[in-house]
C-alpha positions in Angstrom: -21.9 -7.7 -16.5 -17.8 -8.6 -17.3 -15.9 -8.7 -14.0 -18.3 -7.9 -11.4 -17.4 -10.1 -8.0 -21.1 -10.6 -7.7 -21.7 -12.7 -10.8 -22.8 -16.5 -9.5 -23.2 -15.5 -6.4 -25.3 -13.4 -3.6 -24.0 -9.6 -3.2 -24.2 -10.6 0.0 -22.0 -13.5 -0.1 -18.9 -10.8 -1.5 -16.5 -10.6 -0.5 -12.8 -8.2 -0.5 -10.8 -11.7 0.0 -11.5 -12.8 -3.5 -10.0 -9.9 -4.7 -7.2 -8.8 -6.6 -7.3 -5.8 -5.8 -7.8 -6.7 -1.5 -4.5 -8.6 -2.0 -2.6 -5.8 -4.0 -3.0 -3.4 -1.8 -2.8 -4.8 1.1 1.2 -6.4 0.3 1.8 -3.0 -0.8 0.9 -1.4 3.4 2.8 -4.3 3.9 5.7 -3.2 2.5 5.1 0.3 3.4 4.4 -0.5 6.9 7.8 -2.4 7.2 10.0 0.4 5.5 8.5 3.6 7.9 9.2 0.7 10.9 13.4 1.0 9.5 12.8 4.9 9.1 11.0 5.1 13.1 7.9 6.3 11.1 5.7 3.9 12.3 3.9 6.0 14.9 3.3 9.3 12.4 1.1 7.3 10.1 -1.9 5.9 12.5 -4.1 5.5 9.8 -2.0 3.6 7.4 -4.4 0.6 5.8 -5.3 -1.5 2.6 -8.6 -0.6 1.2 -10.9 -2.0 -1.9 -12.9 0.6 -3.6 -16.3 1.1 -5.0 -15.0 -0.6 -7.2 -12.8 -3.3 -5.7 -9.5 -1.5 -7.1 -7.2 -1.9 -3.8 -6.0 1.0 -2.3 -3.1 2.3 0.0 -4.5 5.1 2.7 -1.7 6.9 4.1 -4.4 9.3 5.8 -3.7 12.2 7.1 -0.1 13.5 8.5 1.9 15.8 10.5 3.9 18.7 9.4 6.4 17.7 10.8 5.9 13.4 9.8 5.2 15.0 6.0 9.2 17.6 6.3 10.6 13.8 7.2 9.1 12.0 4.6 10.3 14.5 2.4 13.8 14.0 3.4 13.4 11.1 3.5 12.7 10.1 -0.5 14.8 13.2 -1.2 17.8 11.8 0.2 17.1 8.4 -1.3 16.4 9.7 -5.4 19.9 11.1 -4.5 21.1 8.2 -4.1 20.1 6.5 -6.9 17.3 5.4 -5.7 14.8 5.4 -8.7 17.0 4.9 -10.9 16.6 1.8 -12.4 13.9 0.1 -10.4 13.1 -0.1 -6.9 15.4 -2.7 -4.3 12.0 -4.4 -3.7 8.8 -3.8 -5.7 5.5 -4.3 -3.7 5.5 -7.8 -6.4 9.0 -8.9 -4.6 7.4 -8.3 -1.1 4.0 -10.3 -2.0 6.4 -13.4 -2.2 8.0 -12.9 0.8 4.7 -13.4 2.4 
């Protein structure tokens, strides 16, 4: 069975910290957290967290937000797109952020 996290080890000893998916999710969550703090939205995303699914794939959980928060986030994205952000590449990707942690 290829790419099993438990190959050669007891399943009880497997840790998410042994997974590249966990670190990718954590780094992306950190990058998003930093932007939300700069936008004063940190309290509006109380469920933001890094996670892994059952297959070891990293996920970023945004969680539930209020309609006002969704409207504000939509407006920030519209402004970013109108300013040309997203045409080409992002100024700070998760990979670039990973190098800073």
